[in-house]
C-alpha positions, 0 to 999 in steps of 0.5 A: 473344600473340606472343613475338618477331618477326624481319624481314629487312633489306637493310642490316644496319648501317643497319637496326641504327642506325635501330632503335636510334634509333627504338625508344629512346623506347619503351624498347627497347634492343639486347640481343643481337647474334649471328651477324648477328642483332640483338635488341631488347627491353625490359630491365626485364621481370619475366622479365628482358631478352628480345629480342622484335624481331629483324633480320637481313641478307637479299637479300629484305627483309621487307614488313609493318606493325609497331606498337610499344606506347608508354607515352605520347603523348610517346613516340609523338612522340619515336618519330616525330622519331627515325624522321625523323632516322634517315632514316625517311619520314613516313607519318602524323604523331602524332595521334589515330586515332579510326577505331580507337578515341577514345584511339588515338594513333599515328605512322607512318613508312616505314623504308628497306626500305618497311615501315610502322612505327608507335608507338601509345599507347592512353591 
């Protein structure tokens, strides 16, 4: 199990605004910002608010696929709409992806550094 992950972004300010918008429907908040790093996490955790997703400025942005858990299909749809409104590009509208399993409901967007960002609900 992962504790946290950090990615390099080409435009820190733009990335911070983007991730604040797209992660809000999933319950994530900007929890800490220190020395050019922004940490996002779920505030209402048993152990308290801990940042599990971090961004920081770099000349070479990280390339990867990130999938965030959504509590509902509605949250997946809100994530998708927020991502498009924040400048993300469609990479798969919200819907069931039976090739993974019968209840896999996900949406995919490409962020401004070319990363495939997903929200998925398994209910």
